[in-house]
VOTORDO-645091 format. One record per residue: residue number from 1; residue in three letters; x negated, y, z of N, C-alpha, C in turn. Coordinates in Angstrom, 2 decimals. Layout:
REM VOTORDO-645091
(NUM,'ALA',(X,Y,Z),(X,Y,Z),(X,Y,Z))
...
***
This chain:
REM VOTORDO-645091
(1,'MET',(-153.43,23.59,71.83),(-153.58,22.22,72.28),(-155.07,21.87,72.23))
(2,'ASN',(-155.58,21.32,73.34),(-156.99,20.95,73.37),(-157.17,19.48,72.96))
(3,'TYR',(-158.41,19.04,72.90),(-158.70,17.67,72.45),(-158.12,16.61,73.37))
(4,'ILE',(-158.16,16.86,74.68),(-157.62,15.89,75.63),(-156.13,15.69,75.39))
(5,'GLN',(-155.40,16.78,75.19),(-153.97,16.68,74.92),(-153.71,15.92,73.63))
(6,'LYS',(-154.51,16.17,72.61),(-154.34,15.47,71.33),(-154.57,13.97,71.49))
(7,'ILE',(-155.62,13.61,72.24),(-155.92,12.19,72.46),(-154.79,11.53,73.25))
(8,'LYS',(-154.29,12.21,74.28),(-153.21,11.65,75.09),(-151.95,11.43,74.25))
(9,'ARG',(-151.65,12.37,73.35),(-150.48,12.20,72.48),(-150.70,11.09,71.47))
(10,'LEU',(-151.91,10.99,70.95),(-152.23,9.96,69.97),(-152.03,8.56,70.56))
(11,'TYR',(-152.41,8.39,71.82),(-152.30,7.08,72.48),(-151.08,6.96,73.38))
(12,'ASN',(-150.15,7.90,73.25),(-148.91,7.91,74.03),(-149.16,7.83,75.53))
(13,'LEU',(-150.14,8.60,76.01),(-150.44,8.68,77.44),(-149.72,9.88,78.03))
(14,'SER',(-149.36,9.78,79.27),(-148.70,10.89,79.95),(-149.66,12.08,80.04))
(15,'GLU',(-149.15,13.27,79.72),(-149.99,14.46,79.79),(-150.14,14.95,81.23))
(16,'THR',(-149.29,14.46,82.14),(-149.37,14.91,83.52),(-150.06,13.89,84.42))
(17,'GLU',(-150.22,12.66,83.96),(-150.85,11.61,84.76),(-152.36,11.80,84.76))
(18,'ASN',(-152.96,11.60,85.92),(-154.40,11.69,86.06),(-154.99,10.28,85.92))
(19,'TYR',(-155.81,10.06,84.92),(-156.37,8.73,84.67),(-157.80,8.59,85.17))
(20,'GLY',(-158.31,9.58,85.89),(-159.68,9.52,86.36),(-159.79,9.41,87.85))
(21,'PHE',(-159.65,10.50,88.53),(-159.84,10.56,89.97),(-158.50,10.54,90.69))
(22,'SER',(-158.51,10.04,91.92),(-157.29,10.02,92.72),(-156.93,11.45,93.11))
(23,'GLU',(-155.67,11.66,93.44),(-155.23,12.99,93.83),(-155.98,13.47,95.07))
(24,'ASN',(-156.24,12.55,96.00),(-156.98,12.92,97.21),(-158.40,13.37,96.89))
(25,'GLN',(-159.04,12.72,95.93),(-160.39,13.12,95.53),(-160.37,14.52,94.92))
(26,'ILE',(-159.37,14.80,94.11),(-159.25,16.11,93.48),(-158.99,17.18,94.54))
(27,'LEU',(-158.10,16.89,95.50),(-157.81,17.84,96.57),(-159.05,18.11,97.42))
(28,'ASP',(-159.83,17.06,97.71),(-161.07,17.24,98.46),(-162.06,18.12,97.70))
(29,'LEU',(-162.16,17.91,96.41),(-163.06,18.73,95.59),(-162.62,20.19,95.61))
(30,'GLU',(-161.32,20.42,95.42),(-160.81,21.79,95.44),(-161.11,22.47,96.77))
(31,'LYS',(-160.92,21.73,97.85),(-161.17,22.29,99.18),(-162.65,22.58,99.38))
(32,'THR',(-163.51,21.64,98.97),(-164.95,21.80,99.13),(-165.48,23.00,98.33))
(33,'LEU',(-165.01,23.13,97.10),(-165.49,24.20,96.22),(-164.68,25.48,96.36))
(34,'ASP',(-163.62,25.45,97.15),(-162.73,26.60,97.35),(-162.20,27.12,96.01))
(35,'ILE',(-161.68,26.17,95.22),(-161.10,26.51,93.91),(-159.78,25.79,93.74))
(36,'LYS',(-159.04,26.14,92.73),(-157.81,25.44,92.36),(-157.93,25.04,90.89))
(37,'LEU',(-157.93,23.72,90.64),(-158.04,23.23,89.27),(-156.70,23.30,88.57))
(38,'PRO',(-156.71,23.54,87.25),(-155.44,23.56,86.50),(-154.80,22.18,86.48))
(39,'LEU',(-153.50,22.11,86.34),(-152.79,20.84,86.34),(-153.00,20.06,85.07))
(40,'ASN',(-153.21,20.70,83.95),(-153.36,20.00,82.66),(-154.77,19.99,82.23))
***
């Protein structure tokens, strides 16, 4: 378990919800950099 997961559990935040960038922004980044980011 990494620090982000620990913080999310401590504050009862969803581990699958993205609280930073929109899904479209993430998809654009992946396409631009030709990479696939992990889901967690």
